[in-house]
All heavy atoms as a GROMACS GRO file, in nm:
protein
  595
    1LYS      N    1   0.196  -9.209   1.595
    1LYS     CA    2   0.168  -9.272   1.722
    1LYS      C    3   0.045  -9.210   1.785
    1LYS      O    4  -0.016  -9.121   1.732
    1LYS     CB    5   0.290  -9.254   1.812
    1LYS     CG    6   0.407  -9.336   1.769
    1LYS     CD    7   0.502  -9.354   1.883
    1LYS     CE    8   0.607  -9.454   1.838
    1LYS     NZ    9   0.688  -9.501   1.942
    2ASN      N   10   0.014  -9.260   1.903
    2ASN     CA   11  -0.101  -9.213   1.977
    2ASN      C   12  -0.088  -9.065   2.011
    2ASN      O   13   0.015  -9.019   2.057
    2ASN     CB   14  -0.110  -9.297   2.106
    2ASN     CG   15  -0.236  -9.270   2.184
    2ASN    OD1   16  -0.295  -9.163   2.173
    2ASN    ND2   17  -0.276  -9.366   2.261
    3ALA      N   18  -0.192  -8.988   1.990
    3ALA     CA   19  -0.189  -8.845   2.013
    3ALA      C   20  -0.174  -8.811   2.160
    3ALA      O   21  -0.145  -8.699   2.195
    3ALA     CB   22  -0.316  -8.782   1.957
    4GLN      N   23  -0.190  -8.909   2.249
    4GLN     CA   24  -0.180  -8.885   2.391
    4GLN      C   25  -0.037  -8.905   2.443
    4GLN      O   26  -0.010  -8.887   2.559
    4GLN     CB   27  -0.274  -8.977   2.468
    4GLN     CG   28  -0.420  -8.949   2.434
    4GLN     CD   29  -0.512  -9.047   2.504
    4GLN    OE1   30  -0.470  -9.148   2.557
    4GLN    NE2   31  -0.640  -9.015   2.505
    5ASN      N   32   0.055  -8.944   2.360
    5ASN     CA   33   0.194  -8.964   2.400
    5ASN      C   34   0.276  -8.840   2.380
    5ASN      O   35   0.256  -8.764   2.286
    5ASN     CB   36   0.258  -9.079   2.322
    5ASN     CG   37   0.207  -9.214   2.363
    5ASN    OD1   38   0.145  -9.229   2.467
    5ASN    ND2   39   0.233  -9.313   2.281
    6PHE      N   40   0.370  -8.819   2.469
    6PHE     CA   41   0.468  -8.712   2.457
    6PHE      C   42   0.602  -8.779   2.430
    6PHE      O   43   0.640  -8.874   2.498
    6PHE     CB   44   0.474  -8.633   2.591
    6PHE     CG   45   0.580  -8.528   2.591
    6PHE    CD1   46   0.563  -8.410   2.521
    6PHE    CD2   47   0.698  -8.546   2.662
    6PHE    CE1   48   0.662  -8.312   2.522
    6PHE    CE2   49   0.796  -8.449   2.663
    6PHE     CZ   50   0.779  -8.332   2.594
    7GLU      N   51   0.674  -8.731   2.330
    7GLU     CA   52   0.797  -8.798   2.288
    7GLU      C   53   0.913  -8.699   2.282
    7GLU      O   54   0.897  -8.588   2.235
    7GLU     CB   55   0.773  -8.862   2.151
    7GLU     CG   56   0.882  -8.955   2.106
    7GLU     CD   57   0.843  -9.027   1.980
    7GLU    OE1   58   0.777  -9.133   1.989
    7GLU    OE2   59   0.875  -8.975   1.871
    8ILE      N   60   1.027  -8.744   2.330
    8ILE     CA   61   1.152  -8.668   2.324
    8ILE      C   62   1.250  -8.750   2.244
    8ILE      O   63   1.267  -8.869   2.271
    8ILE     CB   64   1.209  -8.642   2.464
    8ILE    CG1   65   1.110  -8.564   2.550
    8ILE    CG2   66   1.343  -8.570   2.455
    8ILE    CD1   67   1.148  -8.561   2.698
    9ARG      N   68   1.312  -8.687   2.145
    9ARG     CA   69   1.415  -8.756   2.064
    9ARG      C   70   1.547  -8.681   2.081
    9ARG      O   71   1.551  -8.560   2.067
    9ARG     CB   72   1.376  -8.759   1.917
    9ARG     CG   73   1.262  -8.852   1.891
    9ARG     CD   74   1.221  -8.850   1.743
    9ARG     NE   75   1.118  -8.948   1.722
    9ARG     CZ   76   1.136  -9.064   1.660
    9ARG    NH1   77   1.252  -9.092   1.610
    9ARG    NH2   78   1.038  -9.148   1.647
   10ILE      N   79   1.650  -8.757   2.108
   10ILE     CA   80   1.785  -8.702   2.123
   10ILE      C   81   1.875  -8.777   2.024
   10ILE      O   82   1.887  -8.898   2.032
   10ILE     CB   83   1.836  -8.718   2.267
   10ILE    CG1   84   1.740  -8.651   2.363
   10ILE    CG2   85   1.979  -8.663   2.280
   10ILE    CD1   86   1.755  -8.693   2.505
   11ALA      N   87   1.934  -8.703   1.931
   11ALA     CA   88   2.013  -8.766   1.825
   11ALA      C   89   2.155  -8.712   1.823
   11ALA      O   90   2.182  -8.599   1.862
   11ALA     CB   91   1.946  -8.741   1.691
   12ASP      N   92   2.247  -8.797   1.775
   12ASP     CA   93   2.384  -8.754   1.753
   12ASP      C   94   2.430  -8.810   1.620
   12ASP      O   95   2.361  -8.884   1.554
   12ASP     CB   96   2.476  -8.797   1.868
   12ASP     CG   97   2.498  -8.948   1.876
   12ASP    OD1   98   2.488  -9.019   1.774
   12ASP    OD2   99   2.525  -8.996   1.986
   13ASN      N  100   2.549  -8.767   1.579
   13ASN     CA  101   2.606  -8.819   1.456
   13ASN      C  102   2.738  -8.891   1.485
   13ASN      O  103   2.828  -8.889   1.406
   13ASN     CB  104   2.626  -8.706   1.353
   13ASN     CG  105   2.718  -8.596   1.406
   13ASN    OD1  106   2.759  -8.600   1.521
   13ASN    ND2  107   2.746  -8.500   1.323
   14GLY      N  108   2.743  -8.958   1.599
   14GLY     CA  109   2.861  -9.031   1.641
   14GLY      C  110   2.878  -9.162   1.566
   14GLY      O  111   2.818  -9.184   1.462
   15PRO      N  112   2.960  -9.253   1.624
   15PRO     CA  113   2.991  -9.378   1.555
   15PRO      C  114   2.878  -9.478   1.552
   15PRO      O  115   2.885  -9.580   1.484
   15PRO     CB  116   3.108  -9.432   1.634
   15PRO     CG  117   3.091  -9.376   1.773
   15PRO     CD  118   3.031  -9.240   1.750
   16GLY      N  119   2.769  -9.453   1.624
   16GLY     CA  120   2.660  -9.549   1.633
   16GLY      C  121   2.686  -9.652   1.741
   16GLY      O  122   2.796  -9.655   1.800
   17ILE      N  123   2.590  -9.735   1.770
   17ILE     CA  124   2.601  -9.836   1.873
   17ILE      C  125   2.579  -9.972   1.806
   17ILE      O  126   2.476  -9.994   1.745
   17ILE     CB  127   2.498  -9.814   1.984
   17ILE    CG1  128   2.522  -9.676   2.050
   17ILE    CG2  129   2.504  -9.926   2.089
   17ILE    CD1  130   2.412  -9.634   2.145
   18PRO      N  131   2.677 -10.063   1.818
   18PRO     CA  132   2.661 -10.194   1.757
   18PRO      C  133   2.535 -10.264   1.809
   18PRO      O  134   2.496 -10.249   1.926
   18PRO     CB  135   2.788 -10.270   1.804
   18PRO     CG  136   2.887 -10.163   1.837
   18PRO     CD  137   2.804 -10.048   1.888
   19ALA      N  138   2.470 -10.339   1.722
   19ALA     CA  139   2.344 -10.406   1.757
   19ALA      C  140   2.358 -10.491   1.881
   19ALA      O  141   2.267 -10.492   1.967
   19ALA     CB  142   2.298 -10.491   1.638
   20GLU      N  143   2.470 -10.558   1.899
   20GLU     CA  144   2.489 -10.647   2.015
   20GLU      C  145   2.501 -10.571   2.148
   20GLU      O  146   2.487 -10.628   2.252
   20GLU     CB  147   2.607 -10.741   1.997
   20GLU     CG  148   2.741 -10.672   1.984
   20GLU     CD  149   2.780 -10.634   1.840
   20GLU    OE1  150   2.695 -10.638   1.751
   20GLU    OE2  151   2.901 -10.603   1.822
   21ASP      N  152   2.525 -10.440   2.141
   21ASP     CA  153   2.539 -10.358   2.262
   21ASP      C  154   2.414 -10.277   2.292
   21ASP      O  155   2.406 -10.217   2.400
   21ASP     CB  156   2.658 -10.262   2.247
   21ASP     CG  157   2.791 -10.330   2.252
   21ASP    OD1  158   2.808 -10.421   2.337
   21ASP    OD2  159   2.879 -10.296   2.170
   22GLN      N  160   2.320 -10.272   2.202
   22GLN     CA  161   2.207 -10.178   2.217
   22GLN      C  162   2.123 -10.203   2.341
   22GLN      O  163   2.078 -10.107   2.404
   22GLN     CB  164   2.122 -10.177   2.090
   22GLN     CG  165   2.198 -10.110   1.977
   22GLN     CD  166   2.118 -10.097   1.850
   22GLN    OE1  167   1.997 -10.118   1.848
   22GLN    NE2  168   2.185 -10.062   1.742
   23GLU      N  169   2.097 -10.323   2.381
   23GLU     CA  170   2.023 -10.348   2.504
   23GLU      C  171   2.114 -10.339   2.626
   23GLU      O  172   2.071 -10.296   2.733
   23GLU     CB  173   1.953 -10.484   2.502
   23GLU     CG  174   1.828 -10.485   2.416
   23GLU     CD  175   1.722 -10.385   2.466
   23GLU    OE1  176   1.698 -10.375   2.588
   23GLU    OE2  177   1.665 -10.314   2.381
   24LYS      N  178   2.238 -10.376   2.610
   24LYS     CA  179   2.334 -10.378   2.722
   24LYS      C  180   2.365 -10.239   2.774
   24LYS      O  181   2.397 -10.222   2.892
   24LYS     CB  182   2.464 -10.445   2.679
   24LYS     CG  183   2.448 -10.590   2.643
   24LYS     CD  184   2.581 -10.643   2.591
   24LYS     CE  185   2.569 -10.782   2.535
   24LYS     NZ  186   2.696 -10.826   2.473
   25ILE      N  187   2.358 -10.138   2.691
   25ILE     CA  188   2.400 -10.003   2.734
   25ILE      C  189   2.311  -9.945   2.842
   25ILE      O  190   2.348  -9.849   2.909
   25ILE     CB  191   2.408  -9.904   2.615
   25ILE    CG1  192   2.274  -9.884   2.550
   25ILE    CG2  193   2.513  -9.947   2.516
   25ILE    CD1  194   2.272  -9.768   2.453
   26PHE      N  195   2.192 -10.003   2.864
   26PHE     CA  196   2.104  -9.955   2.969
   26PHE      C  197   2.133 -10.022   3.103
   26PHE      O  198   2.070  -9.991   3.203
   26PHE     CB  199   1.958  -9.978   2.930
   26PHE     CG  200   1.916  -9.894   2.813
   26PHE    CD1  201   1.897  -9.951   2.688
   26PHE    CD2  202   1.896  -9.757   2.827
   26PHE    CE1  203   1.857  -9.874   2.580
   26PHE    CE2  204   1.857  -9.679   2.720
   26PHE     CZ  205   1.838  -9.737   2.596
   27GLY      N  206   2.229 -10.116   3.107
   27GLY     CA  207   2.267 -10.183   3.230
   27GLY      C  208   2.369 -10.102   3.308
   27GLY      O  209   2.446 -10.025   3.252
   28LYS      N  210   2.370 -10.119   3.439
   28LYS     CA  211   2.465 -10.049   3.524
   28LYS      C  212   2.608 -10.087   3.490
   28LYS      O  213   2.640 -10.204   3.467
   28LYS     CB  214   2.440 -10.083   3.671
   28LYS     CG  215   2.312 -10.028   3.726
   28LYS     CD  216   2.299 -10.067   3.872
   28LYS     CE  217   2.167 -10.022   3.926
   28LYS     NZ  218   2.148 -10.070   4.064
   29PHE      N  219   2.694  -9.988   3.485
   29PHE     CA  220   2.837 -10.001   3.466
   29PHE      C  221   2.879 -10.053   3.328
   29PHE      O  222   2.995 -10.083   3.306
   29PHE     CB  223   2.901 -10.086   3.576
   29PHE     CG  224   2.870 -10.038   3.714
   29PHE    CD1  225   2.786 -10.109   3.798
   29PHE    CD2  226   2.922  -9.917   3.759
   29PHE    CE1  227   2.756 -10.063   3.925
   29PHE    CE2  228   2.892  -9.870   3.886
   29PHE     CZ  229   2.810  -9.944   3.969
   30TYR      N  230   2.784 -10.064   3.234
   30TYR     CA  231   2.822 -10.114   3.101
   30TYR      C  232   2.876 -10.001   3.015
   30TYR      O  233   2.819  -9.891   3.012
   30TYR     CB  234   2.701 -10.177   3.030
   30TYR     CG  235   2.743 -10.247   2.902
   30TYR    CD1  236   2.798 -10.374   2.906
   30TYR    CD2  237   2.734 -10.183   2.780
   30TYR    CE1  238   2.840 -10.437   2.791
   30TYR    CE2  239   2.775 -10.244   2.664
   30TYR     CZ  240   2.829 -10.372   2.670
   30TYR     OH  241   2.872 -10.433   2.555
   31GLN      N  242   2.987 -10.028   2.949
   31GLN     CA  243   3.044  -9.931   2.855
   31GLN      C  244   3.085 -10.006   2.731
   31GLN      O  245   3.135 -10.117   2.737
   31GLN     CB  246   3.166  -9.862   2.916
   31GLN     CG  247   3.131  -9.776   3.035
   31GLN     CD  248   3.254  -9.709   3.094
   31GLN    OE1  249   3.365  -9.760   3.084
   31GLN    NE2  250   3.234  -9.594   3.154
   32ILE      N  251   3.064  -9.941   2.617
   32ILE     CA  252   3.106 -10.000   2.491
   32ILE      C  253   3.259  -9.999   2.489
   32ILE      O  254   3.322  -9.908   2.541
   32ILE     CB  255   3.047  -9.920   2.373
   32ILE    CG1  256   2.894  -9.936   2.373
   32ILE    CG2  257   3.103  -9.971   2.240
   32ILE    CD1  258   2.824  -9.854   2.270
   33GLU      N  259   3.316 -10.098   2.429
   33GLU     CA  260   3.462 -10.112   2.426
   33GLU      C  261   3.533  -9.989   2.376
   33GLU      O  262   3.490  -9.922   2.282
   33GLU     CB  263   3.501 -10.230   2.335
   33GLU     CG  264   3.455 -10.364   2.388
   33GLU     CD  265   3.522 -10.405   2.518
   33GLU    OE1  266   3.639 -10.370   2.540
   33GLU    OE2  267   3.454 -10.474   2.596
   34LYS      N  268   3.645  -9.956   2.439
   34LYS     CA  269   3.723  -9.838   2.405
   34LYS      C  270   3.765  -9.839   2.259
   34LYS      O  271   3.770  -9.737   2.192
   34LYS     CB  272   3.845  -9.830   2.495
   34LYS     CG  273   3.928  -9.708   2.474
   34LYS     CD  274   4.042  -9.699   2.574
   34LYS     CE  275   4.119  -9.572   2.553
   34LYS     NZ  276   4.220  -9.551   2.654
   35PHE      N  277   3.800  -9.957   2.203
   35PHE     CA  278   3.844  -9.963   2.065
   35PHE      C  279   3.739  -9.915   1.969
   35PHE      O  280   3.766  -9.868   1.859
   35PHE     CB  281   3.892 -10.104   2.026
   35PHE     CG  282   3.782 -10.202   2.003
   35PHE    CD1  283   3.722 -10.215   1.880
   35PHE    CD2  284   3.738 -10.283   2.109
   35PHE    CE1  285   3.620 -10.306   1.859
   35PHE    CE2  286   3.635 -10.374   2.088
   35PHE     CZ  287   3.576 -10.386   1.962
   36PHE      N  288   3.610  -9.924   2.008
   36PHE     CA  289   3.503  -9.883   1.917
   36PHE      C  290   3.475  -9.734   1.928
   36PHE      O  291   3.458  -9.666   1.828
   36PHE     CB  292   3.375  -9.962   1.950
   36PHE     CG  293   3.262  -9.930   1.854
   36PHE    CD1  294   3.260  -9.984   1.727
   36PHE    CD2  295   3.161  -9.843   1.891
   36PHE    CE1  296   3.159  -9.952   1.638
   36PHE    CE2  297   3.061  -9.811   1.803
   36PHE     CZ  298   3.060  -9.866   1.676
   37THR      N  299   3.471  -9.682   2.050
   37THR     CA  300   3.434  -9.540   2.070
   37THR      C  301   3.554  -9.448   2.068
   37THR      O  302   3.538  -9.328   2.051
   37THR     CB  303   3.363  -9.522   2.205
   37THR    OG1  304   3.452  -9.560   2.310
   37THR    CG2  305   3.236  -9.604   2.211
   38GLY      N  306   3.672  -9.499   2.093
   38GLY     CA  307   3.790  -9.414   2.099
   38GLY      C  308   3.822  -9.367   2.239
   38GLY      O  309   3.930  -9.322   2.267
   39ASN      N  310   3.725  -9.374   2.328
   39ASN     CA  311   3.751  -9.338   2.467
   39ASN      C  312   3.643  -9.400   2.556
   39ASN      O  313   3.535  -9.434   2.512
   39ASN     CB  314   3.754  -9.187   2.487
   39ASN     CG  315   3.620  -9.122   2.456
   39ASN    OD1  316   3.523  -9.189   2.424
   39ASN    ND2  317   3.614  -8.991   2.467
   40VAL      N  318   3.675  -9.416   2.681
   40VAL     CA  319   3.577  -9.461   2.778
   40VAL      C  320   3.591  -9.370   2.900
   40VAL      O  321   3.689  -9.378   2.972
   40VAL     CB  322   3.599  -9.609   2.819
   40VAL    CG1  323   3.502  -9.648   2.928
   40VAL    CG2  324   3.583  -9.701   2.699
   41GLU      N  325   3.497  -9.283   2.917
   41GLU     CA  326   3.494  -9.193   3.032
   41GLU      C  327   3.367  -9.217   3.109
   41GLU      O  328   3.267  -9.258   3.051
   41GLU     CB  329   3.505  -9.047   2.988
   41GLU     CG  330   3.634  -9.015   2.916
   41GLU     CD  331   3.640  -8.869   2.873
   41GLU    OE1  332   3.559  -8.788   2.922
   41GLU    OE2  333   3.725  -8.838   2.791
   42GLY      N  334   3.370  -9.188   3.235
   42GLY     CA  335   3.250  -9.204   3.317
   42GLY      C  336   3.242  -9.342   3.381
   42GLY      O  337   3.331  -9.425   3.365
   43ALA      N  338   3.133  -9.362   3.451
   43ALA     CA  339   3.116  -9.486   3.529
   43ALA      C  340   3.022  -9.584   3.463
   43ALA      O  341   3.002  -9.694   3.513
   43ALA     CB  342   3.064  -9.450   3.669
   44GLY      N  343   2.958  -9.545   3.354
   44GLY     CA  344   2.864  -9.637   3.288
   44GLY      C  345   2.728  -9.642   3.360
   44GLY      O  346   2.659  -9.741   3.354
   45LEU      N  347   2.693  -9.533   3.426
   45LEU     CA  348   2.566  -9.530   3.500
   45LEU      C  349   2.460  -9.441   3.437
   45LEU      O  350   2.342  -9.452   3.469
   45LEU     CB  351   2.590  -9.484   3.644
   45LEU     CG  352   2.666  -9.581   3.733
   45LEU    CD1  353   2.699  -9.514   3.866
   45LEU    CD2  354   2.585  -9.706   3.756
   46GLY      N  355   2.499  -9.351   3.349
   46GLY     CA  356   2.407  -9.252   3.294
   46GLY      C  357   2.282  -9.309   3.232
   46GLY      O  358   2.169  -9.272   3.272
   47LEU      N  359   2.295  -9.397   3.136
   47LEU     CA  360   2.176  -9.452   3.068
   47LEU      C  361   2.096  -9.545   3.159
   47LEU      O  362   1.974  -9.551   3.146
   47LEU     CB  363   2.218  -9.524   2.940
   47LEU     CG  364   2.261  -9.431   2.827
   47LEU    CD1  365   2.317  -9.511   2.710
   47LEU    CD2  366   2.148  -9.343   2.782
   48ALA      N  367   2.163  -9.612   3.250
   48ALA     CA  368   2.091  -9.697   3.347
   48ALA      C  369   2.000  -9.609   3.433
   48ALA      O  370   1.884  -9.644   3.458
   48ALA     CB  371   2.188  -9.777   3.434
   49LEU      N  372   2.051  -9.496   3.478
   49LEU     CA  373   1.972  -9.404   3.559
   49LEU      C  374   1.858  -9.341   3.479
   49LEU      O  375   1.745  -9.328   3.528
   49LEU     CB  376   2.060  -9.295   3.620
   49LEU     CG  377   2.158  -9.343   3.726
   49LEU    CD1  378   2.252  -9.231   3.766
   49LEU    CD2  379   2.082  -9.396   3.847
   50VAL      N  380   1.888  -9.300   3.357
   50VAL     CA  381   1.784  -9.242   3.269
   50VAL      C  382   1.670  -9.343   3.250
   50VAL      O  383   1.553  -9.309   3.264
   50VAL     CB  384   1.843  -9.198   3.135
   50VAL    CG1  385   1.732  -9.167   3.035
   50VAL    CG2  386   1.934  -9.080   3.153
   51LYS      N  387   1.705  -9.467   3.220
   51LYS     CA  388   1.601  -9.568   3.198
   51LYS      C  389   1.518  -9.586   3.323
   51LYS      O  390   1.393  -9.597   3.317
   51LYS     CB  391   1.664  -9.701   3.154
   51LYS     CG  392   1.558  -9.805   3.125
   51LYS     CD  393   1.613  -9.931   3.066
   51LYS     CE  394   1.497 -10.026   3.036
   51LYS     NZ  395   1.538 -10.134   2.953
   52ARG      N  396   1.581  -9.591   3.437
   52ARG     CA  397   1.508  -9.607   3.564
   52ARG      C  398   1.413  -9.491   3.589
   52ARG      O  399   1.299  -9.512   3.631
   52ARG     CB  400   1.608  -9.617   3.679
   52ARG     CG  401   1.606  -9.752   3.742
   52ARG     CD  402   1.699  -9.755   3.857
   52ARG     NE  403   1.623  -9.800   3.972
   52ARG     CZ  404   1.677  -9.865   4.072
   52ARG    NH1  405   1.805  -9.889   4.074
   52ARG    NH2  406   1.604  -9.903   4.171
   53LEU      N  407   1.460  -9.372   3.567
   53LEU     CA  408   1.376  -9.254   3.588
   53LEU      C  409   1.257  -9.250   3.490
   53LEU      O  410   1.144  -9.221   3.528
   53LEU     CB  411   1.458  -9.126   3.574
   53LEU     CG  412   1.551  -9.095   3.690
   53LEU    CD1  413   1.645  -8.980   3.653
   53LEU    CD2  414   1.471  -9.060   3.814
   54VAL      N  415   1.288  -9.279   3.364
   54VAL     CA  416   1.181  -9.280   3.262
   54VAL      C  417   1.077  -9.384   3.297
   54VAL      O  418   0.957  -9.357   3.294
   54VAL     CB  419   1.241  -9.301   3.122
   54VAL    CG1  420   1.134  -9.332   3.018
   54VAL    CG2  421   1.323  -9.180   3.078
   55ASN      N  422   1.120  -9.505   3.333
   55ASN     CA  423   1.027  -9.611   3.367
   55ASN      C  424   0.946  -9.576   3.492
   55ASN      O  425   0.828  -9.604   3.501
   55ASN     CB  426   1.100  -9.744   3.387
   55ASN     CG  427   1.152  -9.802   3.258
   55ASN    OD1  428   1.108  -9.765   3.149
   55ASN    ND2  429   1.247  -9.892   3.267
   56ALA      N  430   1.010  -9.513   3.592
   56ALA     CA  431   0.942  -9.472   3.715
   56ALA      C  432   0.831  -9.371   3.687
   56ALA      O  433   0.732  -9.365   3.761
   56ALA     CB  434   1.041  -9.417   3.816
   57CYS      N  435   0.846  -9.295   3.581
   57CYS     CA  436   0.746  -9.196   3.541
   57CYS      C  437   0.643  -9.254   3.445
   57CYS      O  438   0.560  -9.182   3.389
   57CYS     CB  439   0.813  -9.075   3.478
   57CYS     SG  440   0.915  -8.982   3.594
   58GLY      N  441   0.650  -9.385   3.421
   58GLY     CA  442   0.554  -9.451   3.333
   58GLY      C  443   0.591  -9.443   3.186
   58GLY      O  444   0.511  -9.475   3.099
   59GLY      N  445   0.714  -9.402   3.157
   59GLY     CA  446   0.756  -9.389   3.019
   59GLY      C  447   0.842  -9.505   2.972
   59GLY      O  448   0.864  -9.603   3.045
   60GLN      N  449   0.887  -9.494   2.850
   60GLN     CA  450   0.974  -9.596   2.789
   60GLN      C  451   1.088  -9.525   2.716
   60GLN      O  452   1.072  -9.413   2.668
   60GLN     CB  453   0.896  -9.680   2.690
   60GLN     CG  454   0.788  -9.763   2.751
   60GLN     CD  455   0.715  -9.846   2.646
   60GLN    OE1  456   0.720  -9.818   2.528
   60GLN    NE2  457   0.646  -9.949   2.691
   61ILE      N  458   1.202  -9.594   2.708
   61ILE     CA  459   1.315  -9.542   2.629
   61ILE      C  460   1.356  -9.648   2.530
   61ILE      O  461   1.358  -9.768   2.560
   61ILE     CB  462   1.430  -9.499   2.721
   61ILE    CG1  463   1.541  -9.432   2.638
   61ILE    CG2  464   1.484  -9.614   2.801
   61ILE    CD1  465   1.648  -9.362   2.719
   62ALA      N  466   1.385  -9.604   2.409
   62ALA     CA  467   1.431  -9.694   2.304
   62ALA      C  468   1.538  -9.621   2.224
   62ALA      O  469   1.562  -9.503   2.245
   62ALA     CB  470   1.313  -9.731   2.213
   63LEU      N  471   1.602  -9.693   2.135
   63LEU     CA  472   1.702  -9.628   2.050
   63LEU      C  473   1.699  -9.687   1.913
   63LEU      O  474   1.659  -9.800   1.891
   63LEU     CB  475   1.842  -9.638   2.112
   63LEU     CG  476   1.907  -9.775   2.118
   63LEU    CD1  477   1.994  -9.801   1.997
   63LEU    CD2  478   1.995  -9.782   2.243
   64LYS      N  479   1.745  -9.604   1.819
   64LYS     CA  480   1.769  -9.647   1.682
   64LYS      C  481   1.912  -9.604   1.653
   64LYS      O  482   1.951  -9.490   1.677
   64LYS     CB  483   1.673  -9.579   1.585
   64LYS     CG  484   1.530  -9.622   1.603
   64LYS     CD  485   1.441  -9.554   1.499
   64LYS     CE  486   1.298  -9.598   1.522
   64LYS     NZ  487   1.207  -9.532   1.428
   65SER      N  488   1.992  -9.697   1.603
   65SER     CA  489   2.131  -9.666   1.578
   65SER      C  490   2.182  -9.738   1.455
   65SER      O  491   2.142  -9.851   1.428
   65SER     CB  492   2.216  -9.705   1.699
   65SER     OG  493   2.348  -9.660   1.685
   66GLU      N  494   2.266  -9.669   1.383
   66GLU     CA  495   2.329  -9.727   1.264
   66GLU      C  496   2.476  -9.692   1.269
   66GLU      O  497   2.514  -9.577   1.289
   66GLU     CB  498   2.262  -9.669   1.140
   66GLU     CG  499   2.301  -9.742   1.012
   66GLU     CD  500   2.221  -9.691   0.894
   66GLU    OE1  501   2.105  -9.652   0.911
   66GLU    OE2  502   2.280  -9.689   0.784
   67ILE      N  503   2.559  -9.792   1.252
   67ILE     CA  504   2.703  -9.773   1.256
   67ILE      C  505   2.744  -9.665   1.155
   67ILE      O  506   2.697  -9.666   1.041
   67ILE     CB  507   2.779  -9.906   1.230
   67ILE    CG1  508   2.738 -10.010   1.333
   67ILE    CG2  509   2.928  -9.886   1.231
   67ILE    CD1  510   2.761  -9.974   1.477
   68THR      N  511   2.827  -9.575   1.200
   68THR     CA  512   2.879  -9.457   1.128
   68THR      C  513   2.774  -9.349   1.102
   68THR      O  514   2.808  -9.244   1.050
   68THR     CB  515   2.949  -9.491   0.994
   68THR    OG1  516   2.852  -9.527   0.897
   68THR    CG2  517   3.054  -9.600   1.010
   69GLN      N  518   2.649  -9.374   1.140
   69GLN     CA  519   2.543  -9.275   1.113
   69GLN      C  520   2.488  -9.210   1.239
   69GLN      O  521   2.412  -9.114   1.229
   69GLN     CB  522   2.427  -9.341   1.039
   69GLN     CG  523   2.466  -9.404   0.906
   69GLN     CD  524   2.522  -9.303   0.808
   69GLN    OE1  525   2.464  -9.198   0.788
   69GLN    NE2  526   2.634  -9.333   0.748
   70GLY      N  527   2.524  -9.260   1.356
   70GLY     CA  528   2.477  -9.201   1.480
   70GLY      C  529   2.364  -9.277   1.544
   70GLY      O  530   2.324  -9.384   1.500
   71THR      N  531   2.314  -9.219   1.653
   71THR     CA  532   2.214  -9.283   1.736
   71THR      C  533   2.105  -9.183   1.773
   71THR      O  534   2.132  -9.067   1.794
   71THR     CB  535   2.278  -9.336   1.866
   71THR    OG1  536   2.381  -9.430   1.832
   71THR    CG2  537   2.176  -9.404   1.957
   72THR      N  538   1.981  -9.231   1.778
   72THR     CA  539   1.869  -9.152   1.826
   72THR      C  540   1.805  -9.226   1.942
   72THR      O  541   1.769  -9.343   1.929
   72THR     CB  542   1.764  -9.130   1.716
   72THR    OG1  543   1.826  -9.062   1.606
   72THR    CG2  544   1.646  -9.048   1.766
   73PHE      N  545   1.795  -9.160   2.057
   73PHE     CA  546   1.723  -9.213   2.172
   73PHE      C  547   1.583  -9.154   2.169
   73PHE      O  548   1.565  -9.035   2.146
   73PHE     CB  549   1.793  -9.175   2.302
   73PHE     CG  550   1.920  -9.250   2.324
   73PHE    CD1  551   2.041  -9.200   2.279
   73PHE    CD2  552   1.918  -9.375   2.388
   73PHE    CE1  553   2.159  -9.270   2.298
   73PHE    CE2  554   2.037  -9.444   2.406
   73PHE     CZ  555   2.157  -9.392   2.361
   74ILE      N  556   1.485  -9.240   2.189
   74ILE     CA  557   1.344  -9.197   2.186
   74ILE      C  558   1.286  -9.226   2.326
   74ILE      O  559   1.281  -9.341   2.370
   74ILE     CB  560   1.264  -9.274   2.078
   74ILE    CG1  561   1.327  -9.251   1.940
   74ILE    CG2  562   1.118  -9.229   2.078
   74ILE    CD1  563   1.380  -9.376   1.881
   75ILE      N  564   1.244  -9.120   2.392
   75ILE     CA  565   1.182  -9.131   2.524
   75ILE      C  566   1.036  -9.093   2.507
   75ILE      O  567   1.006  -8.985   2.456
   75ILE     CB  568   1.252  -9.038   2.625
   75ILE    CG1  569   1.401  -9.073   2.635
   75ILE    CG2  570   1.184  -9.048   2.761
   75ILE    CD1  571   1.483  -8.969   2.711
   76SER      N  572   0.945  -9.179   2.549
   76SER     CA  573   0.804  -9.150   2.534
   76SER      C  574   0.731  -9.168   2.666
   76SER      O  575   0.762  -9.256   2.744
   76SER     CB  576   0.741  -9.237   2.424
   76SER     OG  577   0.755  -9.372   2.456
   77PHE      N  578   0.636  -9.079   2.688
   77PHE     CA  579   0.554  -9.080   2.808
   77PHE      C  580   0.406  -9.080   2.767
   77PHE      O  581   0.370  -9.013   2.670
   77PHE     CB  582   0.579  -8.956   2.893
   77PHE     CG  583   0.720  -8.947   2.949
   77PHE    CD1  584   0.815  -8.869   2.884
   77PHE    CD2  585   0.755  -9.016   3.063
   77PHE    CE1  586   0.943  -8.860   2.934
   77PHE    CE2  587   0.883  -9.007   3.113
   77PHE     CZ  588   0.980  -8.931   3.050
   78PRO      N  589   0.325  -9.150   2.843
   78PRO     CA  590   0.180  -9.148   2.813
   78PRO      C  591   0.119  -9.013   2.848
   78PRO      O  592   0.175  -8.936   2.923
   78PRO     CB  593   0.124  -9.259   2.902
   78PRO     CG  594   0.226  -9.286   3.006
   78PRO     CD  595   0.356  -9.237   2.954
   0.00000   0.00000   0.00000
């Protein structure tokens, strides 16, 4: 990528995020179904707030996820 970008990657080895939920998880109060994750805790605001903060700072957030392989969130700033 561009040498002027700063990038943060956060990865886990959880169940992954289904493709149909990947854009929705950044919305307020959205939570993936309990049957998929095994639990639903919290209010569903964390990723919505992170996206807002990142965008307010001129950055972008994206994710790469594969079922049973985990998820990587990529936050980049100019």
